[in-house]
mmCIF file of the N, C-alpha and C atoms, coordinates in Angstrom:
data_MODEL
# 
_entry.id   MODEL 
# 
loop_
_atom_site.group_PDB 
_atom_site.id 
_atom_site.type_symbol 
_atom_site.label_atom_id 
_atom_site.label_alt_id 
_atom_site.label_comp_id 
_atom_site.label_asym_id 
_atom_site.label_entity_id 
_atom_site.label_seq_id 
_atom_site.pdbx_PDB_ins_code 
_atom_site.Cartn_x 
_atom_site.Cartn_y 
_atom_site.Cartn_z 
_atom_site.occupancy 
_atom_site.B_iso_or_equiv 
_atom_site.pdbx_formal_charge 
_atom_site.auth_seq_id 
_atom_site.auth_comp_id 
_atom_site.auth_asym_id 
_atom_site.auth_atom_id 
_atom_site.pdbx_PDB_model_num 
ATOM 1   N N  . MET A 1 1  ? 126.312 47.516 310.322 1.00 0.00 ? 1  MET A N  1 
ATOM 2   C CA . MET A 1 1  ? 125.082 48.268 311.082 1.00 0.00 ? 1  MET A CA 1 
ATOM 3   C C  . MET A 1 1  ? 124.354 48.808 310.420 1.00 0.00 ? 1  MET A C  1 
ATOM 4   N N  . ILE A 1 2  ? 123.234 49.493 310.425 1.00 0.00 ? 2  ILE A N  1 
ATOM 5   C CA . ILE A 1 2  ? 122.246 50.117 309.821 1.00 0.00 ? 2  ILE A CA 1 
ATOM 6   C C  . ILE A 1 2  ? 122.299 51.294 310.560 1.00 0.00 ? 2  ILE A C  1 
ATOM 7   N N  . ASP A 1 3  ? 122.730 52.680 309.876 1.00 0.00 ? 3  ASP A N  1 
ATOM 8   C CA . ASP A 1 3  ? 122.661 53.964 310.840 1.00 0.00 ? 3  ASP A CA 1 
ATOM 9   C C  . ASP A 1 3  ? 120.980 54.606 310.327 1.00 0.00 ? 3  ASP A C  1 
ATOM 10  N N  . LEU A 1 4  ? 120.275 54.491 311.656 1.00 0.00 ? 4  LEU A N  1 
ATOM 11  C CA . LEU A 1 4  ? 119.176 54.857 311.249 1.00 0.00 ? 4  LEU A CA 1 
ATOM 12  C C  . LEU A 1 4  ? 118.653 55.968 310.869 1.00 0.00 ? 4  LEU A C  1 
ATOM 13  N N  . TYR A 1 5  ? 119.720 57.074 311.002 1.00 0.00 ? 5  TYR A N  1 
ATOM 14  C CA . TYR A 1 5  ? 119.497 58.506 310.552 1.00 0.00 ? 5  TYR A CA 1 
ATOM 15  C C  . TYR A 1 5  ? 120.435 58.776 309.170 1.00 0.00 ? 5  TYR A C  1 
ATOM 16  N N  . LYS A 1 6  ? 120.764 58.048 308.747 1.00 0.00 ? 6  LYS A N  1 
ATOM 17  C CA . LYS A 1 6  ? 121.821 58.228 307.315 1.00 0.00 ? 6  LYS A CA 1 
ATOM 18  C C  . LYS A 1 6  ? 120.720 58.167 306.315 1.00 0.00 ? 6  LYS A C  1 
ATOM 19  N N  . THR A 1 7  ? 120.254 58.952 305.482 1.00 0.00 ? 7  THR A N  1 
ATOM 20  C CA . THR A 1 7  ? 120.007 58.975 303.932 1.00 0.00 ? 7  THR A CA 1 
ATOM 21  C C  . THR A 1 7  ? 120.436 57.677 303.233 1.00 0.00 ? 7  THR A C  1 
ATOM 22  N N  . SER A 1 8  ? 119.338 56.802 302.866 1.00 0.00 ? 8  SER A N  1 
ATOM 23  C CA . SER A 1 8  ? 119.134 55.433 302.049 1.00 0.00 ? 8  SER A CA 1 
ATOM 24  C C  . SER A 1 8  ? 119.575 56.387 300.727 1.00 0.00 ? 8  SER A C  1 
ATOM 25  N N  . PRO A 1 9  ? 120.626 55.312 299.856 1.00 0.00 ? 9  PRO A N  1 
ATOM 26  C CA . PRO A 1 9  ? 120.864 55.347 298.499 1.00 0.00 ? 9  PRO A CA 1 
ATOM 27  C C  . PRO A 1 9  ? 119.334 55.699 297.445 1.00 0.00 ? 9  PRO A C  1 
ATOM 28  N N  . GLU A 1 10 ? 118.520 55.151 298.215 1.00 0.00 ? 10 GLU A N  1 
ATOM 29  C CA . GLU A 1 10 ? 117.232 55.381 297.330 1.00 0.00 ? 10 GLU A CA 1 
ATOM 30  C C  . GLU A 1 10 ? 116.315 56.609 297.684 1.00 0.00 ? 10 GLU A C  1 
ATOM 31  N N  . GLU A 1 11 ? 116.420 57.067 298.960 1.00 0.00 ? 11 GLU A N  1 
ATOM 32  C CA . GLU A 1 11 ? 116.362 58.496 299.435 1.00 0.00 ? 11 GLU A CA 1 
ATOM 33  C C  . GLU A 1 11 ? 117.142 59.253 298.785 1.00 0.00 ? 11 GLU A C  1 
ATOM 34  N N  . PHE A 1 12 ? 118.238 59.511 298.996 1.00 0.00 ? 12 PHE A N  1 
ATOM 35  C CA . PHE A 1 12 ? 119.168 60.504 298.074 1.00 0.00 ? 12 PHE A CA 1 
ATOM 36  C C  . PHE A 1 12 ? 118.862 60.728 296.620 1.00 0.00 ? 12 PHE A C  1 
ATOM 37  N N  . GLU A 1 13 ? 118.393 59.443 296.014 1.00 0.00 ? 13 GLU A N  1 
ATOM 38  C CA . GLU A 1 13 ? 117.768 59.717 294.243 1.00 0.00 ? 13 GLU A CA 1 
ATOM 39  C C  . GLU A 1 13 ? 116.838 60.599 294.834 1.00 0.00 ? 13 GLU A C  1 
ATOM 40  N N  . ASP A 1 14 ? 115.983 60.219 295.517 1.00 0.00 ? 14 ASP A N  1 
ATOM 41  C CA . ASP A 1 14 ? 114.527 61.090 295.418 1.00 0.00 ? 14 ASP A CA 1 
ATOM 42  C C  . ASP A 1 14 ? 115.257 62.331 295.828 1.00 0.00 ? 14 ASP A C  1 
ATOM 43  N N  . ALA A 1 15 ? 116.211 62.811 296.759 1.00 0.00 ? 15 ALA A N  1 
ATOM 44  C CA . ALA A 1 15 ? 116.418 64.323 297.203 1.00 0.00 ? 15 ALA A CA 1 
ATOM 45  C C  . ALA A 1 15 ? 117.063 64.746 296.011 1.00 0.00 ? 15 ALA A C  1 
ATOM 46  N N  . LYS A 1 16 ? 118.016 64.281 294.974 1.00 0.00 ? 16 LYS A N  1 
ATOM 47  C CA . LYS A 1 16 ? 118.297 64.747 293.802 1.00 0.00 ? 16 LYS A CA 1 
ATOM 48  C C  . LYS A 1 16 ? 116.883 65.489 293.393 1.00 0.00 ? 16 LYS A C  1 
ATOM 49  N N  . ARG A 1 17 ? 115.874 64.352 292.949 1.00 0.00 ? 17 ARG A N  1 
ATOM 50  C CA . ARG A 1 17 ? 115.077 65.087 292.198 1.00 0.00 ? 17 ARG A CA 1 
ATOM 51  C C  . ARG A 1 17 ? 114.296 66.076 292.936 1.00 0.00 ? 17 ARG A C  1 
ATOM 52  N N  . ILE A 1 18 ? 114.040 66.337 293.964 1.00 0.00 ? 18 ILE A N  1 
ATOM 53  C CA . ILE A 1 18 ? 113.590 67.031 294.591 1.00 0.00 ? 18 ILE A CA 1 
ATOM 54  C C  . ILE A 1 18 ? 114.259 68.532 294.739 1.00 0.00 ? 18 ILE A C  1 
ATOM 55  N N  . SER A 1 19 ? 115.405 68.357 295.302 1.00 0.00 ? 19 SER A N  1 
ATOM 56  C CA . SER A 1 19 ? 116.390 69.210 294.819 1.00 0.00 ? 19 SER A CA 1 
ATOM 57  C C  . SER A 1 19 ? 116.196 70.247 293.396 1.00 0.00 ? 19 SER A C  1 
ATOM 58  N N  . PHE A 1 20 ? 116.167 69.234 292.042 1.00 0.00 ? 20 PHE A N  1 
ATOM 59  C CA . PHE A 1 20 ? 115.929 70.322 290.816 1.00 0.00 ? 20 PHE A CA 1 
ATOM 60  C C  . PHE A 1 20 ? 114.248 71.272 290.769 1.00 0.00 ? 20 PHE A C  1 
ATOM 61  N N  . ARG A 1 21 ? 113.676 70.395 291.880 1.00 0.00 ? 21 ARG A N  1 
ATOM 62  C CA . ARG A 1 21 ? 112.180 71.040 291.781 1.00 0.00 ? 21 ARG A CA 1 
ATOM 63  C C  . ARG A 1 21 ? 112.205 72.067 292.471 1.00 0.00 ? 21 ARG A C  1 
ATOM 64  N N  . MET A 1 22 ? 113.387 71.958 293.718 1.00 0.00 ? 22 MET A N  1 
ATOM 65  C CA . MET A 1 22 ? 113.218 73.443 294.605 1.00 0.00 ? 22 MET A CA 1 
ATOM 66  C C  . MET A 1 22 ? 114.066 74.540 293.706 1.00 0.00 ? 22 MET A C  1 
ATOM 67  N N  . TYR A 1 23 ? 115.114 74.071 293.026 1.00 0.00 ? 23 TYR A N  1 
ATOM 68  C CA . TYR A 1 23 ? 115.768 75.334 292.047 1.00 0.00 ? 23 TYR A CA 1 
ATOM 69  C C  . TYR A 1 23 ? 114.740 75.570 290.857 1.00 0.00 ? 23 TYR A C  1 
ATOM 70  N N  . LEU A 1 24 ? 113.684 74.869 290.667 1.00 0.00 ? 24 LEU A N  1 
ATOM 71  C CA . LEU A 1 24 ? 113.181 75.333 289.654 1.00 0.00 ? 24 LEU A CA 1 
ATOM 72  C C  . LEU A 1 24 ? 112.123 76.344 289.950 1.00 0.00 ? 24 LEU A C  1 
ATOM 73  N N  . ASN A 1 25 ? 111.947 76.206 291.444 1.00 0.00 ? 25 ASN A N  1 
ATOM 74  C CA . ASN A 1 25 ? 111.008 76.699 291.932 1.00 0.00 ? 25 ASN A CA 1 
ATOM 75  C C  . ASN A 1 25 ? 111.630 78.002 292.582 1.00 0.00 ? 25 ASN A C  1 
ATOM 76  N N  . GLY A 1 26 ? 112.510 78.773 292.586 1.00 0.00 ? 26 GLY A N  1 
ATOM 77  C CA . GLY A 1 26 ? 112.955 79.716 292.571 1.00 0.00 ? 26 GLY A CA 1 
ATOM 78  C C  . GLY A 1 26 ? 114.194 80.002 293.947 1.00 0.00 ? 26 GLY A C  1 
ATOM 79  N N  . LEU A 1 27 ? 114.594 78.271 294.496 1.00 0.00 ? 27 LEU A N  1 
ATOM 80  C CA . LEU A 1 27 ? 115.215 78.856 295.871 1.00 0.00 ? 27 LEU A CA 1 
ATOM 81  C C  . LEU A 1 27 ? 117.044 78.811 295.079 1.00 0.00 ? 27 LEU A C  1 
ATOM 82  N N  . SER A 1 28 ? 117.666 79.342 295.435 1.00 0.00 ? 28 SER A N  1 
ATOM 83  C CA . SER A 1 28 ? 119.152 79.506 294.833 1.00 0.00 ? 28 SER A CA 1 
ATOM 84  C C  . SER A 1 28 ? 119.832 78.422 294.446 1.00 0.00 ? 28 SER A C  1 
ATOM 85  N N  . GLN A 1 29 ? 121.011 78.584 293.711 1.00 0.00 ? 29 GLN A N  1 
ATOM 86  C CA . GLN A 1 29 ? 121.622 77.226 293.777 1.00 0.00 ? 29 GLN A CA 1 
ATOM 87  C C  . GLN A 1 29 ? 122.325 76.961 294.650 1.00 0.00 ? 29 GLN A C  1 
ATOM 88  N N  . TYR A 1 30 ? 122.918 77.993 295.473 1.00 0.00 ? 30 TYR A N  1 
ATOM 89  C CA . TYR A 1 30 ? 123.818 77.584 296.823 1.00 0.00 ? 30 TYR A CA 1 
ATOM 90  C C  . TYR A 1 30 ? 123.103 77.241 297.641 1.00 0.00 ? 30 TYR A C  1 
ATOM 91  N N  . LEU A 1 31 ? 121.800 77.756 298.165 1.00 0.00 ? 31 LEU A N  1 
ATOM 92  C CA . LEU A 1 31 ? 120.679 76.603 298.683 1.00 0.00 ? 31 LEU A CA 1 
ATOM 93  C C  . LEU A 1 31 ? 120.419 75.497 298.572 1.00 0.00 ? 31 LEU A C  1 
ATOM 94  N N  . VAL A 1 32 ? 120.262 75.206 297.289 1.00 0.00 ? 32 VAL A N  1 
ATOM 95  C CA . VAL A 1 32 ? 119.774 73.777 296.991 1.00 0.00 ? 32 VAL A CA 1 
ATOM 96  C C  . VAL A 1 32 ? 121.165 72.869 297.123 1.00 0.00 ? 32 VAL A C  1 
ATOM 97  N N  . SER A 1 33 ? 122.094 73.030 296.523 1.00 0.00 ? 33 SER A N  1 
ATOM 98  C CA . SER A 1 33 ? 123.523 72.536 296.404 1.00 0.00 ? 33 SER A CA 1 
ATOM 99  C C  . SER A 1 33 ? 123.771 72.135 298.273 1.00 0.00 ? 33 SER A C  1 
ATOM 100 N N  . ASN A 1 34 ? 123.466 73.071 299.163 1.00 0.00 ? 34 ASN A N  1 
ATOM 101 C CA . ASN A 1 34 ? 123.761 72.775 300.562 1.00 0.00 ? 34 ASN A CA 1 
ATOM 102 C C  . ASN A 1 34 ? 122.631 71.943 301.172 1.00 0.00 ? 34 ASN A C  1 
ATOM 103 N N  . ILE A 1 35 ? 121.726 72.169 300.310 1.00 0.00 ? 35 ILE A N  1 
ATOM 104 C CA . ILE A 1 35 ? 120.746 71.124 301.129 1.00 0.00 ? 35 ILE A CA 1 
ATOM 105 C C  . ILE A 1 35 ? 120.865 69.878 300.664 1.00 0.00 ? 35 ILE A C  1 
ATOM 106 N N  . LEU A 1 36 ? 121.262 69.772 299.231 1.00 0.00 ? 36 LEU A N  1 
ATOM 107 C CA . LEU A 1 36 ? 121.639 68.258 298.888 1.00 0.00 ? 36 LEU A CA 1 
ATOM 108 C C  . LEU A 1 36 ? 122.911 67.326 299.316 1.00 0.00 ? 36 LEU A C  1 
ATOM 109 N N  . ASN A 1 37 ? 123.546 68.614 299.993 1.00 0.00 ? 37 ASN A N  1 
ATOM 110 C CA . ASN A 1 37 ? 125.129 68.140 300.264 1.00 0.00 ? 37 ASN A CA 1 
ATOM 111 C C  . ASN A 1 37 ? 124.696 67.613 301.796 1.00 0.00 ? 37 ASN A C  1 
ATOM 112 N N  . MET A 1 38 ? 123.987 68.490 302.512 1.00 0.00 ? 38 MET A N  1 
ATOM 113 C CA . MET A 1 38 ? 123.209 67.798 303.778 1.00 0.00 ? 38 MET A CA 1 
ATOM 114 C C  . MET A 1 38 ? 122.677 66.722 303.499 1.00 0.00 ? 38 MET A C  1 
ATOM 115 N N  . ALA A 1 39 ? 121.367 66.574 302.687 1.00 0.00 ? 39 ALA A N  1 
ATOM 116 C CA . ALA A 1 39 ? 120.450 64.851 302.643 1.00 0.00 ? 39 ALA A CA 1 
ATOM 117 C C  . ALA A 1 39 ? 121.174 63.887 302.244 1.00 0.00 ? 39 ALA A C  1 
ATOM 118 N N  . LYS A 1 40 ? 122.714 64.068 301.742 1.00 0.00 ? 40 LYS A N  1 
ATOM 119 C CA . LYS A 1 40 ? 123.498 62.770 301.646 1.00 0.00 ? 40 LYS A CA 1 
ATOM 120 C C  . LYS A 1 40 ? 123.950 62.284 302.935 1.00 0.00 ? 40 LYS A C  1 
ATOM 121 N N  . GLU A 1 41 ? 123.695 62.839 304.063 1.00 0.00 ? 41 GLU A N  1 
ATOM 122 C CA . GLU A 1 41 ? 124.202 62.475 305.182 1.00 0.00 ? 41 GLU A CA 1 
ATOM 123 C C  . GLU A 1 41 ? 123.326 62.454 306.048 1.00 0.00 ? 41 GLU A C  1 
ATOM 124 N N  . TYR A 1 42 ? 122.255 63.513 305.986 1.00 0.00 ? 42 TYR A N  1 
ATOM 125 C CA . TYR A 1 42 ? 121.237 63.292 306.853 1.00 0.00 ? 42 TYR A CA 1 
ATOM 126 C C  . TYR A 1 42 ? 120.007 63.408 306.673 1.00 0.00 ? 42 TYR A C  1 
ATOM 127 N N  . GLN A 1 43 ? 119.142 62.252 307.043 1.00 0.00 ? 43 GLN A N  1 
ATOM 128 C CA . GLN A 1 43 ? 118.082 61.805 306.913 1.00 0.00 ? 43 GLN A CA 1 
ATOM 129 C C  . GLN A 1 43 ? 116.930 62.863 307.540 1.00 0.00 ? 43 GLN A C  1 
ATOM 130 N N  . GLY A 1 44 ? 117.276 63.669 308.600 1.00 0.00 ? 44 GLY A N  1 
ATOM 131 C CA . GLY A 1 44 ? 116.090 64.670 308.482 1.00 0.00 ? 44 GLY A CA 1 
ATOM 132 C C  . GLY A 1 44 ? 116.241 66.057 307.280 1.00 0.00 ? 44 GLY A C  1 
ATOM 133 N N  . THR A 1 45 ? 117.213 66.167 306.932 1.00 0.00 ? 45 THR A N  1 
ATOM 134 C CA . THR A 1 45 ? 117.202 67.336 305.742 1.00 0.00 ? 45 THR A CA 1 
ATOM 135 C C  . THR A 1 45 ? 116.435 66.715 304.812 1.00 0.00 ? 45 THR A C  1 
ATOM 136 N N  . TYR A 1 46 ? 116.144 65.302 304.343 1.00 0.00 ? 46 TYR A N  1 
ATOM 137 C CA . TYR A 1 46 ? 115.866 64.786 303.075 1.00 0.00 ? 46 TYR A CA 1 
ATOM 138 C C  . TYR A 1 46 ? 114.184 64.560 303.763 1.00 0.00 ? 46 TYR A C  1 
ATOM 139 N N  . GLU A 1 47 ? 113.732 64.758 304.834 1.00 0.00 ? 47 GLU A N  1 
ATOM 140 C CA . GLU A 1 47 ? 112.520 65.016 305.364 1.00 0.00 ? 47 GLU A CA 1 
ATOM 141 C C  . GLU A 1 47 ? 111.736 65.680 305.113 1.00 0.00 ? 47 GLU A C  1 
ATOM 142 N N  . LEU A 1 48 ? 112.686 67.062 305.333 1.00 0.00 ? 48 LEU A N  1 
ATOM 143 C CA . LEU A 1 48 ? 112.567 68.123 305.274 1.00 0.00 ? 48 LEU A CA 1 
ATOM 144 C C  . LEU A 1 48 ? 111.852 68.738 303.997 1.00 0.00 ? 48 LEU A C  1 
ATOM 145 N N  . MET A 1 49 ? 112.967 67.803 303.299 1.00 0.00 ? 49 MET A N  1 
ATOM 146 C CA . MET A 1 49 ? 112.678 68.307 301.482 1.00 0.00 ? 49 MET A CA 1 
ATOM 147 C C  . MET A 1 49 ? 111.324 67.801 301.218 1.00 0.00 ? 49 MET A C  1 
ATOM 148 N N  . VAL A 1 50 ? 111.058 66.408 301.667 1.00 0.00 ? 50 VAL A N  1 
ATOM 149 C CA . VAL A 1 50 ? 109.792 65.889 301.056 1.00 0.00 ? 50 VAL A CA 1 
ATOM 150 C C  . VAL A 1 50 ? 108.600 66.453 301.800 1.00 0.00 ? 50 VAL A C  1 
ATOM 151 N N  . LEU A 1 51 ? 108.543 67.041 303.148 1.00 0.00 ? 51 LEU A N  1 
ATOM 152 C CA . LEU A 1 51 ? 107.611 68.007 303.619 1.00 0.00 ? 51 LEU A CA 1 
ATOM 153 C C  . LEU A 1 51 ? 107.460 69.488 302.560 1.00 0.00 ? 51 LEU A C  1 
ATOM 154 N N  . TRP A 1 52 ? 108.636 69.786 302.147 1.00 0.00 ? 52 TRP A N  1 
ATOM 155 C CA . TRP A 1 52 ? 108.686 71.191 301.234 1.00 0.00 ? 52 TRP A CA 1 
ATOM 156 C C  . TRP A 1 52 ? 107.923 70.691 299.851 1.00 0.00 ? 52 TRP A C  1 
ATOM 157 N N  . GLU A 1 53 ? 107.943 69.401 299.172 1.00 0.00 ? 53 GLU A N  1 
ATOM 158 C CA . GLU A 1 53 ? 107.293 68.895 297.776 1.00 0.00 ? 53 GLU A CA 1 
ATOM 159 C C  . GLU A 1 53 ? 106.251 68.816 298.399 1.00 0.00 ? 53 GLU A C  1 
ATOM 160 N N  . HIS A 1 54 ? 105.573 68.315 299.400 1.00 0.00 ? 54 HIS A N  1 
ATOM 161 C CA . HIS A 1 54 ? 104.303 68.394 300.034 1.00 0.00 ? 54 HIS A CA 1 
ATOM 162 C C  . HIS A 1 54 ? 103.789 69.637 299.453 1.00 0.00 ? 54 HIS A C  1 
ATOM 163 N N  . ALA A 1 55 ? 104.069 70.459 300.566 1.00 0.00 ? 55 ALA A N  1 
ATOM 164 C CA . ALA A 1 55 ? 103.645 71.955 300.553 1.00 0.00 ? 55 ALA A CA 1 
ATOM 165 C C  . ALA A 1 55 ? 103.635 72.588 299.263 1.00 0.00 ? 55 ALA A C  1 
ATOM 166 N N  . LEU A 1 56 ? 104.102 72.611 298.466 1.00 0.00 ? 56 LEU A N  1 
ATOM 167 C CA . LEU A 1 56 ? 104.548 72.742 296.962 1.00 0.00 ? 56 LEU A CA 1 
ATOM 168 C C  . LEU A 1 56 ? 103.201 72.349 296.358 1.00 0.00 ? 56 LEU A C  1 
ATOM 169 N N  . GLU A 1 57 ? 103.094 71.203 296.390 1.00 0.00 ? 57 GLU A N  1 
ATOM 170 C CA . GLU A 1 57 ? 101.864 70.393 295.356 1.00 0.00 ? 57 GLU A CA 1 
ATOM 171 C C  . GLU A 1 57 ? 100.657 70.721 295.954 1.00 0.00 ? 57 GLU A C  1 
ATOM 172 N N  . SER A 1 58 ? 100.789 70.693 297.646 1.00 0.00 ? 58 SER A N  1 
ATOM 173 C CA . SER A 1 58 ? 99.148  71.390 298.182 1.00 0.00 ? 58 SER A CA 1 
ATOM 174 C C  . SER A 1 58 ? 98.842  72.888 297.827 1.00 0.00 ? 58 SER A C  1 
ATOM 175 N N  . GLY A 1 59 ? 99.564  73.305 297.583 1.00 0.00 ? 59 GLY A N  1 
ATOM 176 C CA . GLY A 1 59 ? 99.691  75.462 297.290 1.00 0.00 ? 59 GLY A CA 1 
ATOM 177 C C  . GLY A 1 59 ? 99.810  75.713 298.910 1.00 0.00 ? 59 GLY A C  1 
ATOM 178 N N  . ASP A 1 60 ? 100.360 74.851 299.900 1.00 0.00 ? 60 ASP A N  1 
ATOM 179 C CA . ASP A 1 60 ? 100.771 76.302 301.117 1.00 0.00 ? 60 ASP A CA 1 
ATOM 180 C C  . ASP A 1 60 ? 102.142 76.543 301.304 1.00 0.00 ? 60 ASP A C  1 
ATOM 181 N N  . LEU A 1 61 ? 101.849 78.052 300.820 1.00 0.00 ? 61 LEU A N  1 
ATOM 182 C CA . LEU A 1 61 ? 102.870 78.627 300.491 1.00 0.00 ? 61 LEU A CA 1 
ATOM 183 C C  . LEU A 1 61 ? 103.464 79.193 302.093 1.00 0.00 ? 61 LEU A C  1 
ATOM 184 N N  . PHE A 1 62 ? 102.488 79.010 302.820 1.00 0.00 ? 62 PHE A N  1 
ATOM 185 C CA . PHE A 1 62 ? 103.023 79.553 304.360 1.00 0.00 ? 62 PHE A CA 1 
ATOM 186 C C  . PHE A 1 62 ? 104.216 78.578 304.716 1.00 0.00 ? 62 PHE A C  1 
ATOM 187 N N  . GLU A 1 63 ? 103.695 76.738 304.501 1.00 0.00 ? 63 GLU A N  1 
ATOM 188 C CA . GLU A 1 63 ? 104.419 76.088 305.129 1.00 0.00 ? 63 GLU A CA 1 
ATOM 189 C C  . GLU A 1 63 ? 105.533 75.776 304.369 1.00 0.00 ? 63 GLU A C  1 
ATOM 190 N N  . LYS A 1 64 ? 105.590 75.904 302.996 1.00 0.00 ? 64 LYS A N  1 
ATOM 191 C CA . LYS A 1 64 ? 106.689 75.751 302.476 1.00 0.00 ? 64 LYS A CA 1 
ATOM 192 C C  . LYS A 1 64 ? 107.647 77.053 302.663 1.00 0.00 ? 64 LYS A C  1 
ATOM 193 N N  . LYS A 1 65 ? 107.508 78.276 302.559 1.00 0.00 ? 65 LYS A N  1 
ATOM 194 C CA . LYS A 1 65 ? 108.422 79.121 303.538 1.00 0.00 ? 65 LYS A CA 1 
ATOM 195 C C  . LYS A 1 65 ? 108.747 78.656 304.759 1.00 0.00 ? 65 LYS A C  1 
ATOM 196 N N  . GLU A 1 66 ? 108.236 78.388 305.566 1.00 0.00 ? 66 GLU A N  1 
ATOM 197 C CA . GLU A 1 66 ? 108.628 77.613 307.079 1.00 0.00 ? 66 GLU A CA 1 
ATOM 198 C C  . GLU A 1 66 ? 109.624 76.799 307.062 1.00 0.00 ? 66 GLU A C  1 
ATOM 199 N N  . ILE A 1 67 ? 109.437 75.674 305.643 1.00 0.00 ? 67 ILE A N  1 
ATOM 200 C CA . ILE A 1 67 ? 110.113 74.911 305.997 1.00 0.00 ? 67 ILE A CA 1 
ATOM 201 C C  . ILE A 1 67 ? 111.932 75.105 305.244 1.00 0.00 ? 67 ILE A C  1 
ATOM 202 N N  . GLU A 1 68 ? 111.731 76.349 304.466 1.00 0.00 ? 68 GLU A N  1 
ATOM 203 C CA . GLU A 1 68 ? 112.412 76.682 303.524 1.00 0.00 ? 68 GLU A CA 1 
ATOM 204 C C  . GLU A 1 68 ? 113.639 77.427 304.931 1.00 0.00 ? 68 GLU A C  1 
ATOM 205 N N  . LYS A 1 69 ? 112.995 77.987 306.091 1.00 0.00 ? 69 LYS A N  1 
ATOM 206 C CA . LYS A 1 69 ? 113.704 78.826 306.948 1.00 0.00 ? 69 LYS A CA 1 
ATOM 207 C C  . LYS A 1 69 ? 114.186 77.483 308.002 1.00 0.00 ? 69 LYS A C  1 
ATOM 208 N N  . ASP A 1 70 ? 113.530 76.747 307.640 1.00 0.00 ? 70 ASP A N  1 
ATOM 209 C CA . ASP A 1 70 ? 114.139 75.507 308.824 1.00 0.00 ? 70 ASP A CA 1 
ATOM 210 C C  . ASP A 1 70 ? 115.178 74.962 307.706 1.00 0.00 ? 70 ASP A C  1 
ATOM 211 N N  . LEU A 1 71 ? 115.055 74.571 306.663 1.00 0.00 ? 71 LEU A N  1 
ATOM 212 C CA . LEU A 1 71 ? 116.502 74.134 306.038 1.00 0.00 ? 71 LEU A CA 1 
ATOM 213 C C  . LEU A 1 71 ? 117.550 75.404 306.029 1.00 0.00 ? 71 LEU A C  1 
ATOM 214 N N  . LEU A 1 72 ? 117.157 76.449 305.948 1.00 0.00 ? 72 LEU A N  1 
ATOM 215 C CA . LEU A 1 72 ? 118.020 77.836 306.410 1.00 0.00 ? 72 LEU A CA 1 
ATOM 216 C C  . LEU A 1 72 ? 119.020 77.582 307.513 1.00 0.00 ? 72 LEU A C  1 
ATOM 217 N N  . ASP A 1 73 ? 118.241 77.099 308.615 1.00 0.00 ? 73 ASP A N  1 
ATOM 218 C CA . ASP A 1 73 ? 118.822 77.226 309.750 1.00 0.00 ? 73 ASP A CA 1 
ATOM 219 C C  . ASP A 1 73 ? 119.751 75.641 309.987 1.00 0.00 ? 73 ASP A C  1 
ATOM 220 N N  . GLU A 1 74 ? 119.351 74.661 309.159 1.00 0.00 ? 74 GLU A N  1 
ATOM 221 C CA . GLU A 1 74 ? 120.008 73.690 309.365 1.00 0.00 ? 74 GLU A CA 1 
ATOM 222 C C  . GLU A 1 74 ? 121.211 73.682 308.823 1.00 0.00 ? 74 GLU A C  1 
ATOM 223 N N  . ILE A 1 75 ? 121.337 74.474 307.530 1.00 0.00 ? 75 ILE A N  1 
ATOM 224 C CA . ILE A 1 75 ? 122.752 74.521 306.950 1.00 0.00 ? 75 ILE A CA 1 
ATOM 225 C C  . ILE A 1 75 ? 123.562 75.628 307.751 1.00 0.00 ? 75 ILE A C  1 
ATOM 226 N N  . GLU A 1 76 ? 123.158 76.261 308.704 1.00 0.00 ? 76 GLU A N  1 
ATOM 227 C CA . GLU A 1 76 ? 124.131 77.386 309.546 1.00 0.00 ? 76 GLU A CA 1 
ATOM 228 C C  . GLU A 1 76 ? 124.682 76.574 310.529 1.00 0.00 ? 76 GLU A C  1 
ATOM 229 N N  . ASP A 1 77 ? 123.956 75.585 310.942 1.00 0.00 ? 77 ASP A N  1 
ATOM 230 C CA . ASP A 1 77 ? 124.035 74.281 311.938 1.00 0.00 ? 77 ASP A CA 1 
ATOM 231 C C  . ASP A 1 77 ? 125.112 73.669 311.472 1.00 0.00 ? 77 ASP A C  1 
ATOM 232 N N  . TRP A 1 78 ? 124.970 73.253 310.331 1.00 0.00 ? 78 TRP A N  1 
ATOM 233 C CA . TRP A 1 78 ? 125.923 72.241 309.764 1.00 0.00 ? 78 TRP A CA 1 
ATOM 234 C C  . TRP A 1 78 ? 127.055 72.705 309.255 1.00 0.00 ? 78 TRP A C  1 
ATOM 235 N N  . LYS A 1 79 ? 127.096 74.358 308.905 1.00 0.00 ? 79 LYS A N  1 
ATOM 236 C CA . LYS A 1 79 ? 128.455 74.889 308.522 1.00 0.00 ? 79 LYS A CA 1 
ATOM 237 C C  . LYS A 1 79 ? 128.919 75.309 309.805 1.00 0.00 ? 79 LYS A C  1 
ATOM 238 N N  . THR A 1 80 ? 128.381 75.295 311.143 1.00 0.00 ? 80 THR A N  1 
ATOM 239 C CA . THR A 1 80 ? 129.477 75.853 312.468 1.00 0.00 ? 80 THR A CA 1 
ATOM 240 C C  . THR A 1 80 ? 129.413 74.417 312.682 1.00 0.00 ? 80 THR A C  1 
ATOM 241 N N  . LEU A 1 81 ? 129.138 73.304 312.775 1.00 0.00 ? 81 LEU A N  1 
ATOM 242 C CA . LEU A 1 81 ? 129.975 71.930 313.138 1.00 0.00 ? 81 LEU A CA 1 
ATOM 243 C C  . LEU A 1 81 ? 130.868 71.730 312.049 1.00 0.00 ? 81 LEU A C  1 
ATOM 244 N N  . ASN A 1 82 ? 130.980 72.256 310.981 1.00 0.00 ? 82 ASN A N  1 
ATOM 245 C CA . ASN A 1 82 ? 131.913 71.573 310.152 1.00 0.00 ? 82 ASN A CA 1 
ATOM 246 C C  . ASN A 1 82 ? 132.900 72.675 310.383 1.00 0.00 ? 82 ASN A C  1 
ATOM 247 N N  . GLU A 1 83 ? 132.735 73.741 310.859 1.00 0.00 ? 83 GLU A N  1 
ATOM 248 C CA . GLU A 1 83 ? 134.151 74.650 311.413 1.00 0.00 ? 83 GLU A CA 1 
ATOM 249 C C  . GLU A 1 83 ? 135.004 73.653 312.347 1.00 0.00 ? 83 GLU A C  1 
ATOM 250 N N  . TRP A 1 84 ? 134.081 73.518 313.397 1.00 0.00 ? 84 TRP A N  1 
ATOM 251 C CA . TRP A 1 84 ? 134.904 72.595 314.615 1.00 0.00 ? 84 TRP A CA 1 
ATOM 252 C C  . TRP A 1 84 ? 135.252 71.683 314.309 1.00 0.00 ? 84 TRP A C  1 
ATOM 253 N N  . LYS A 1 85 ? 135.196 70.653 312.810 1.00 0.00 ? 85 LYS A N  1 
ATOM 254 C CA . LYS A 1 85 ? 135.995 69.526 312.971 1.00 0.00 ? 85 LYS A CA 1 
ATOM 255 C C  . LYS A 1 85 ? 137.354 69.846 312.350 1.00 0.00 ? 85 LYS A C  1 
# 
């Protein structure tokens, strides 16, 4: 059965590429590694990464920062969920 919300292997390869760009553009190693770990499992995280890359390429710094905040919120939620497991 295909999980519609799980990142595909191809998407995860793309996520690795985007995460390197994130690091090169000033995001901390801590943040990038957490984002990449989440992107392994959650397609929504990968989709935010793609949006972040589009904002970077278009020069939309406000949107890029907003997406970074969303990713930080996802990390906090993810860590809270994993504490309960």
